[in-house]
N, C-alpha and C positions, 0 to 999 in steps of 0.2 A: 622357733626362733633363737634356738640357738645358734643353729646353723646358716642363718639370717644373720646373725649377729659375728658370727666370726668372719665373714663375708664381708661385712661391713670393715672390719677391722683389717684384713687382709688388704681391701683396697686403700685407705686409710694408708697402709706403709708400704705401699706404692708410689703416693702422694704426696713422700716426708720433705721432699727435696719444695713444695710450696709453701706459704703463709697458709695457716688455718684461721685466718682474722675473720670474723662469722658467722662460718656456721653454723649457716641458713638453716640446713637441714634435719639440725634439730628439736625431733619433738616430742621425746619421749622423757618421762615427766622421774625412770628410776634412777637411783644411784649410780649403776653400770653402765649407763647410757649417758648420763652426766659426766660420770667419770671417761669413759673411753673419751673425749670431745675435749674434755682440758687434759687429757694426759698427749694431744696431737697438737695442743693450739702453742702455734709459736709466739702468737700476741702478751702471753703473760711474761716473756722475757721483757731487759729494759731497752731493749734493743728492737721487738720482733723478731728474733733469731732465732731462739734454740726453745723447745721446747724437754717436754717429758723424758720423750722419746727422741731426741735425740743424741743424748749420752746413755738410753736403754734400747733401740731400738729392736724391734719386733720381729723386724728381719735378720736379725744374726745374737737367735736369745734372750734379748735383750740387755744387750753389752753395746759400750761405746765403736760402733766400727771404723770410726775417723781416722784418718793417721794425723800425725805431729808429730814434732820436734821432739816428744820424748816415746817416739815408736809403738802411742798408744798401752805405755805404757800407763798414762794419766791423760783423760780428757782436757776439752779446750770450754772455755766458757766463754761466757754471750758475745762476745766482745771477737774471739774467734785466738787470742791472744793468750790471755788469760789461760793457769794450769793451774791444777789442784796437787794434792802430794799422794793420792793414794788415790788405787784404779778404783776402776766403777762396776760395780760388780752386779752377775745379773742381779732382777729383779723376780728371775722366774721364781716359782716358786718358795717366794718372800713370805706369803698369806702364812707359811707354816713353823715357820720362829714366831715362839710366844712371844708375850710379853715381858719385859726384862727383869728377869727375879733373883737372889740367890738362894739356891736349894740346900738339903740339910745336909750334905757335903760341903758349904761353905766354894763354890765354884758360883759363880755366873753365868748364866743362862739368859738364852731368847735378845730381845729388840731388836728394834733393825738400823742399819752401817754397821761395820767393821768395830766398833767401838760401841754399838748399839747407846749407842746415847738415845736414842731415842729409843721410848715402851712399846709401840705399835705401830702400824703400818700409815695410823689419822697423823700422828706426829709426823713421821717420816715426810709426808706426804706434802707438809706445811714448809720444809726448812730448805729446801733449791730456791722457794721462786726466791729469799731473803737473802743468801747466798753472792755476797762479790764477787766468788770465784764463780758461777754456775750464772744461773739468771737475773741478775745486778736490780731484782727490783729493791727500792728503794724503804718502802714501810707497807704493812698489812692492806693500808689503806688506799696506796696506788696498785695491788695486786686489785683489790675491789674497785676500783676503778673502772680498771682496764674489762671488767665481767661486766656490769655493766653498760659499756660500750655496747656489747652484741647482746641486741635483747631477745634470743632466742636464750642463751642462757638467764636474762631477767625469770623471763618468765617460766621456764624448765625449775630457776632454782624456787620461786614462788607459789608455782604448783607444787613441789615435795616439801619445801623447808618450811611455806607462810607467807602471805603478802607483806608482812614487815621484815623478811629477812634481813635486807641489804640498807636498814637503821643501825644495826649494830657491825660494825665493823670486826668482830674478833671473831662471833656466832658467824659470819656468810663467811670469811677468811676460811674455819671451820670449815661450814659445810660442802667448802670447795676440796677441800683433805679428805674429808668419808667418802665424796663420791671419789675421788683420784681412787681412795682405796678398795673401795668397793669396787673400782673394775680388777685392777690388781687379784681380788680376789675368787675372780671369773677363769672361768674352765680355759684360757687365754689363754694363762700364765701360766697354769696345770695340768698339763693335759693325761701326764702321765699314761702315753701312748711310743716311748721308744723303746727299741729291740728287746731291752732285759724284760718290762713288764707286754711286753707279748711270750715273751720266755715264760714268765708268770702262767701265761692263758693258755700255754703250749700252744699258740700261732709261731711259732719263730722255735730253731736251732739251733742252738751254741755252734761256733765251730770250736774246735779242740783245742784250740789256744784260748780264745773267751772263755771256754771251759777251767782255763787252766788257771787264766785270768783271776775267777770266781770261787773258786777253790780257796785258790792264796788272798782272796782282800778278806772273809770270813772266816778266815784260818789265824787263833792268835799264838800258830805254835812255828811260821814261816813271816805273817806279817803279825801289826796292830791293826792296821787300814783303819777295821771296825769298830774300835775301841770311840774313836772320833765321829769314823760319817756311819755309825748309825741308828737311827731314831727309835725303829720297834725293837721291842722285846727279841723279838727272834727273828735270824736271818729268813732272807727271799717273804719279806712281806711284805704285798700290797699296798700299796701306799707310803713306801720309804722313800726318803729323800736324799737319805745320804748327811744329814748331818747329825749332831746331837744337840746344836746349838751353843759348843759349852765354849770357850776362850783357853787359849792357850799360848805358847810363844816360841815355837818352831827353830830362831835360831836365823830368819832370816836377815841377810844382809842389807842395809843399804842400796836403794836403786839411783847410783850415784849418776848413772846416765839421766833419769828426771828431774836431778836435782840441779844439776847442769843447766836445765833449761826453763824449767820451771818458777826459777827466781825464792827458792826456800833456799834458807843458807847450808851450807854442804854439812856445819856441825851442828845442825839441830838433829833432835832426836825425837821422832815419835813415838806418844809413850802409851799408845792403841787403848788399851782396854782403863789403864789408872788415869787417862785423861776423863775420863766418862765424868760429866759431872754429878754424879748419883756415886759413883766410886769413890772417888779420890782414896785411894789406897796405892802408895808405892809399889806393894808387895803382886799388881797384877799390869806391872812395868808393863811394856814390850808383848801383851798379850792382844789376841784379834778374833771373833767372832770365827769359829769351824762353817767355812762353807759348804753351802749343795752341792753334790758330786753329778748333780743334774744338767747335762748340758756340759760337762766340766772339759768336753774335749774338743769343744766350739767357742771357747768362750775364753782364748787365751790374750791378753799374756798375765801370767800368776802369780800369788800373793800379793800382799796386799798392797802394795807399791809395784807392781807390774815388775818385776825383777828378774822373772821367769820367759821367754817366750813358746817354748814350747812343754808339752807335760810329760813327755819321759824325762825334761831334765827333770819338774816336780820330782818326779820317783826315784832318779838319779839321785838327787839333795837327799829324800827321806833317807835310802839307803847309803848315805856317805854313813849315818850315825849305826847301823845294825855291825853290829860286832867288831866294833872300831875296823870299819871293813876299810882295807889300805890300800887298794881299789879304785874306791869311790871318790878319791880326792879331788880331782881335777872335775870343774865346771866345763860343760863339753858347747855354750856356748862363749866361754870366753879362750880356752884353754887352759888355762891358768887356774889357783888351788880357786877353791867356793871360800867367796868373803869372809868379814866374823861378822856375828849378829850385831843386827842393830844395837839389843840389849844383848849382854850376856848374863847377864845373872839368873831372871828366873828363865832360862831359857826351861825345858821339861824332859830332861834328860832321861828323868826316868820309865818316860814315856818311849821316848824314838829312838831309846838302843836295845828295846827286847826284841826276838830275832835275829836268824842268820842273812849271814849276806848274801844277795839273790844275784845269780848269774844273770845273765842277755837274754833267756829267754823265759824269764820269771820276771824283769823287767819290762820283759814285754809285751804278755800274757798280762799284767796288769793295766798296760797301755787300753792292749785290744776290750776288756772286760769296760773300764771305764767308757768307751768310746759307744758300745751298749748300750749307758744312760744317758742318749742324744735323744731327743724329741725327734717323732717320726718326721717330722717338716727343716728339721734340720742336716739330718742325713746328708742332704746335700753339700753339707758342708765338710764334712769329715779330712775330704782331699782336697 
């Protein structure tokens, strides 16, 4: 049954360019199957042009593959003109981010979106439909009306949620989000079948460069990558998502190219976590959630604003902090010095400045190791 569902999803991916209004083949009443249909349905945007899968394409590790004037740094909205100000993160493995909370060490953890403003996947799934820069629907009522245009949705919702589900707009809207969230919890989003996973199962032998990168990644003597990018207590544990889901300011500069085309004032400062309505603490300004490194090699551009295009650039950016590394002060993508942080006051220098400067081979080794975190079905995207 699971294989059949995966085949259905893959076939749907292939047909993303075509409107999915109608979805008359939806006969199942499981949340996952309802969510699958909703995820690919363009009729739920104001001009019936955009689905969840438009910005989170399963063919591209659930990121947005569409080129635009920002160079894919940010995504286009429903009208093909409006743009956001943050990069579209992958939603692969998103289910493993815990509900948003403040831990005993006074660190915020988890939630969805880059600033954690929704507690879980169900809350997250409710936002894009009503976002004027994304799917542009004016109200929950308008979304629920679109749902009821489709007899298959009406039938499936009533089977799963009760005959009176559409009598309450809020309940129907949440039911839609619950269904999408259930689909996002499925193995289709989190297969754990990368070369690294196969290595842990004894099914893959790493190259020398990959092995060196793995050693460096988990070594706090040479790097401190795993301080933020390790969820499990012990290294090399199965099911590792390579994020502790905490929030940090790592000194990312403004993406001036994106700001030049997305209509956001050049002087605007993205406050990150401190703009989360559940936080409202200026000490959290400029902090963003640590992303999973699953599929990182095929989900460029990078950082919360898509300011860097290449994964090696990201490693070099981190390495510029190591031991006051004079050699790494030039951004290879611009040929100029790294730009200043968007929010300088809260940069996590105590974490970033640990470890020695890395030579070119060790930089390449870290990149090689991170490539091993690519799901099997995306390995063809690596080169």
